[in-house]
C-alpha positions in Angstrom: 91.9 14.7 -129.9 92.3 13.1 -133.3 91.2 14.7 -136.5 88.7 12.5 -138.4 86.4 12.5 -141.4 82.7 11.7 -140.6 79.3 11.8 -142.2 77.0 14.5 -140.7 73.3 15.0 -141.3 73.5 18.8 -141.0 69.7 19.3 -141.0 66.7 17.1 -141.9 65.7 17.0 -145.5 67.2 16.0 -148.9 70.4 14.3 -149.7 72.2 17.6 -150.0 72.0 17.7 -146.2 74.2 14.6 -145.8 77.9 15.7 -145.9 81.3 14.4 -145.1 83.0 16.8 -142.7 86.1 17.1 -140.7 85.7 16.6 -136.9 87.6 15.2 -133.9 87.4 12.1 -131.9 88.5 12.4 -128.2 90.4 9.6 -126.4 88.1 6.8 -125.2 86.6 7.5 -121.8 86.5 4.9 -119.0 84.7 1.7 -120.1 85.0 2.6 -123.8 87.2 1.4 -126.6 88.2 3.5 -129.6 87.6 1.8 -132.9 89.0 2.5 -136.4 85.9 1.8 -138.5 86.3 -0.3 -141.6 82.6 -0.8 -142.7 79.4 0.8 -141.5 76.0 -0.6 -142.2 73.6 1.4 -144.4 69.8 0.9 -144.3 66.4 2.6 -144.4 67.2 3.9 -140.9 69.8 6.2 -142.4 67.4 7.5 -145.0 64.6 8.0 -142.4 67.0 9.7 -140.0 68.1 12.1 -142.8 64.4 13.0 -143.3 63.8 13.3 -139.6 61.1 10.7 -139.4 62.9 7.8 -137.6 61.1 7.1 -134.3 62.7 8.8 -131.3 65.8 9.9 -133.1 68.3 12.5 -132.2 68.0 16.1 -133.5 70.2 17.2 -136.3 73.1 17.6 -136.6 74.0 14.0 -136.1 76.4 11.3 -137.5 74.4 8.3 -138.7 75.5 4.6 -138.9 73.7 1.9 -137.1 76.5 -0.7 -136.9 80.1 -1.2 -137.7 83.1 -3.5 -138.0 86.5 -2.2 -137.3 89.8 -2.5 -135.4 90.3 -1.6 -131.8 92.7 1.3 -131.7 92.8 2.1 -127.9 91.3 1.1 -124.6 89.8 3.5 -122.1 90.3 3.1 -118.4 89.1 -0.3 -117.1 88.9 -2.0 -120.5 90.8 -5.3 -120.8 88.6 -7.5 -123.1 90.4 -6.4 -126.4 93.8 -5.5 -127.5 94.8 -3.0 -130.2 94.2 -4.5 -133.6 91.4 -6.8 -132.6 88.5 -6.8 -135.0 85.1 -6.1 -133.3 81.5 -5.6 -134.4 79.1 -3.2 -132.6 75.5 -2.2 -132.9 75.7 1.6 -132.5 72.5 3.2 -133.8 74.5 6.4 -134.4 78.1 7.5 -135.2 79.4 4.5 -137.2 80.0 6.5 -140.3 83.2 8.0 -139.0 86.8 7.1 -139.2 87.1 6.8 -135.4 84.4 6.2 -132.8 84.4 5.5 -129.1 82.0 2.7 -128.0 81.3 1.0 -124.7 83.4 -2.1 -124.4 80.4 -4.1 -123.1 78.7 -3.8 -126.5 81.7 -4.9 -128.6 81.7 -8.4 -130.1 84.9 -10.1 -131.3 84.8 -11.1 -135.0 86.4 -14.5 -135.3 89.4 -15.0 -137.6 88.4 -16.1 -141.1 85.0 -14.2 -141.1 84.7 -11.8 -144.0 84.4 -8.3 -142.5 81.8 -7.1 -144.9 79.6 -10.1 -144.0 80.2 -9.4 -140.3 79.1 -5.8 -140.7 75.9 -6.9 -142.3 75.2 -9.4 -139.5 75.2 -6.8 -136.7 72.0 -5.0 -137.9 70.4 -6.8 -140.8 70.8 -10.4 -139.8 70.6 -9.7 -136.1 67.2 -8.2 -136.6 66.2 -11.2 -138.9 67.4 -13.7 -136.3 65.5 -12.0 -133.5 62.3 -11.9 -135.4 62.4 -15.4 -136.8 63.8 -17.3 -133.8 62.5 -15.3 -130.8 59.5 -13.2 -131.9 57.7 -15.4 -134.4 59.3 -18.6 -133.4 59.1 -19.9 -136.9 59.0 -23.7 -137.1 59.0 -26.5 -139.7 56.0 -26.6 -142.0 54.9 -23.1 -141.4 54.2 -20.6 -144.2 56.2 -17.4 -143.9 55.6 -14.2 -145.9 58.3 -11.5 -146.2 57.8 -8.0 -147.7 61.0 -6.9 -149.3 62.4 -10.4 -149.5 65.3 -9.3 -151.6 66.3 -6.6 -149.2 69.0 -6.8 -146.5 66.8 -7.9 -143.6 64.2 -9.6 -145.8 66.8 -11.9 -147.3 68.0 -12.8 -143.8 64.5 -13.7 -142.7 64.1 -15.8 -145.8 67.2 -17.8 -145.2 66.8 -18.2 -141.5 63.1 -19.2 -141.9 64.1 -21.9 -144.5 66.7 -23.2 -142.0 63.8 -23.6 -139.6 62.0 -25.7 -142.2 59.4 -23.1 -143.3 57.9 -22.4 -146.7 58.8 -18.8 -147.6 56.9 -16.4 -149.8 57.3 -12.7 -150.3 57.3 -9.5 -152.3 60.1 -8.1 -154.3 60.8 -6.1 -157.5 60.3 -8.3 -160.6 64.0 -7.7 -161.5 65.0 -9.8 -158.4 62.5 -12.7 -158.8 65.0 -15.1 -160.4 67.4 -14.6 -157.5 64.7 -15.3 -155.0 63.5 -18.4 -156.9 67.1 -19.7 -156.8 66.9 -19.8 -153.0 63.7 -21.8 -153.0 61.3 -19.0 -152.1 58.2 -17.8 -154.0 58.3 -14.1 -155.0 55.4 -11.9 -155.9 55.1 -8.3 -157.2 53.8 -6.1 -154.4 51.8 -3.7 -156.4 49.5 -6.1 -158.2 48.3 -7.6 -154.9 48.1 -11.1 -156.3 50.0 -12.3 -153.3 47.0 -11.5 -151.1 44.7 -13.9 -152.9 47.3 -16.6 -153.2 48.2 -16.6 -149.5 44.5 -16.7 -148.5 44.1 -19.7 -150.8 46.9 -21.5 -149.1 45.3 -20.9 -145.7 47.2 -17.7 -144.7 50.7 -17.1 -143.4 51.7 -18.2 -140.0 54.1 -15.3 -139.8 54.3 -12.1 -141.9 57.3 -9.8 -141.7 56.6 -6.2 -142.8 59.1 -3.3 -143.0 56.8 -1.1 -145.2 54.2 0.1 -142.7 51.2 2.3 -143.3 48.5 0.5 -145.3 50.8 -2.5 -145.8 50.2 -3.4 -142.2 46.5 -3.8 -142.9 47.2 -6.0 -145.9 49.7 -8.1 -144.0 47.2 -8.6 -141.2 44.6 -9.7 -143.7 46.7 -12.6 -145.0 47.5 -14.1 -141.6 46.4 -17.6 -140.8 43.8 -17.7 -137.9 46.6 -18.0 -135.4 49.3 -16.1 -137.3 51.6 -13.2 -136.1 52.4 -10.0 -138.0 55.9 -8.8 -137.1 56.3 -5.2 -138.2 59.9 -3.8 -138.2 59.9 -0.6 -140.2 57.9 2.2 -141.9 59.8 2.4 -145.2 56.9 2.7 -147.6 56.7 6.5 -147.3 60.4 6.9 -148.2 60.3 4.3 -151.0 57.3 6.2 -152.5 58.9 9.6 -152.1 56.6 10.9 -149.4 58.9 13.0 -147.3 56.5 13.9 -144.5 54.5 10.7 -143.9 54.3 10.1 -140.2 54.1 6.4 -139.1 52.5 7.0 -135.7 48.9 6.4 -136.8 49.7 3.1 -138.5 51.7 1.8 -135.6 48.8 2.6 -133.2 46.4 0.8 -135.5 48.8 -2.2 -135.7 48.7 -2.6 -131.9 44.9 -2.0 -131.8 44.4 -5.4 -133.5 45.5 -7.1 -130.3 42.5 -5.6 -128.4 40.2 -8.0 -130.1 40.3 -10.9 -127.7 38.1 -13.0 -130.0 40.8 -12.9 -132.7 43.7 -15.4 -132.6 45.9 -13.2 -134.8 48.7 -11.2 -133.1 50.7 -8.2 -134.0 53.9 -6.7 -132.7 56.6 -4.1 -133.7 60.1 -5.5 -133.5 62.8 -3.2 -132.3 66.5 -3.9 -132.1 68.6 -2.8 -129.1 72.0 -3.7 -127.8 70.7 -3.7 -124.3 68.8 -6.8 -125.0 70.2 -9.9 -123.2 70.0 -11.6 -126.6 72.2 -9.0 -128.5 75.5 -10.7 -128.0 74.4 -14.3 -128.1 72.5 -13.7 -131.4 75.3 -11.9 -133.1 77.8 -14.5 -131.9 75.6 -17.3 -133.2 75.4 -15.6 -136.6 79.2 -15.1 -136.8 79.6 -18.8 -136.0 77.1 -19.6 -138.8 79.1 -17.6 -141.3 82.4 -19.2 -140.2 81.0 -22.7 -140.5 79.5 -22.0 -143.9 75.9 -22.4 -142.7 75.0 -19.0 -144.1 76.6 -16.6 -146.6 75.6 -13.0 -146.3 75.2 -11.4 -149.8 76.4 -7.8 -150.1 74.4 -5.8 -152.7 76.4 -2.6 -152.7 79.3 -0.9 -151.0 79.9 2.8 -151.2 82.9 4.8 -150.2 82.1 7.2 -147.3 82.8 10.2 -149.6 80.0 8.9 -151.8 77.4 9.0 -149.0 75.0 11.1 -151.0 75.0 8.6 -153.8 74.1 5.9 -151.2 71.1 7.9 -150.1 70.0 8.5 -153.7 70.3 4.8 -154.7 68.8 3.2 -151.6 65.8 1.1 -152.4 66.6 0.7 -156.1 68.8 -1.3 -158.5 69.0 -5.0 -159.2 70.4 -7.5 -156.7 69.9 -8.8 -153.2 71.5 -8.4 -149.8 73.0 -5.8 -147.5 74.3 -2.3 -148.1 77.5 -1.0 -146.6 79.6 2.2 -146.3 83.3 1.7 -146.6 84.8 4.1 -144.1 88.4 3.1 -144.0 90.6 4.3 -146.8 92.7 1.7 -148.8 
């Protein structure tokens, strides 16, 4: 057993329930590798898990952290793919916000030499989700109109860049403070709250694909701006957390989202995207993205990095501030 520091959601509720505590990490069991975590991803999933409203989540107490990049420290029995010191990335869902963590070897992906570790950490969750939605779910193609809610956010930015690489025209909502950044990348931003984006997208003929992490009534609005054969790809229920509603359940809005598909006379489609490391596309997608970073095809912007000891600040500042890109927790000490 090795003594470690780790983040623990002690009980569901406010930021005061997220603490950095001392724990232990056992030796890696068979089929697992032990990883010294350098960076962990931080996202709306962390905030919703802290509130206890993330779908099908563990009960508290739990250690959050949906993904990580770190160095292999030890191999469990039967593990031969990596050597001590190799840098790996892993989609974990839990436990990444800890100094040491044991993960199944089969889910670990080697990070190529020369790839920035912060960018690699952001790829595993944020850009992996974006890639799956753009390439596999919506199958975005040249000439299509794509609309992205939260276009300056971690996943939204990835959707924007990957859709533009597919040849699409990209529109989306973002805070006014980030509009100049979005314009610089060749996309068209709108303010969510004034709803002008709805009329403009309808005037253009609708969006062939809408990507919506907000949920609740936003799903209805997104469905309304689809082209006659468009697809709404939902991938979150963050509107409640962004608006300070601690107890807003997403179940009803998700059921309504899928109910749209019961109308066989309507060509519009809806789906809710979920990311899992058991998908056959998990490793190929992350590997493709790592190669795109190494080749310079994409650059992953990092909006903020907090030290693990400042985890409460990360929760307090999530969803605010100027800037675009992904959020990370720096777990390793200098």
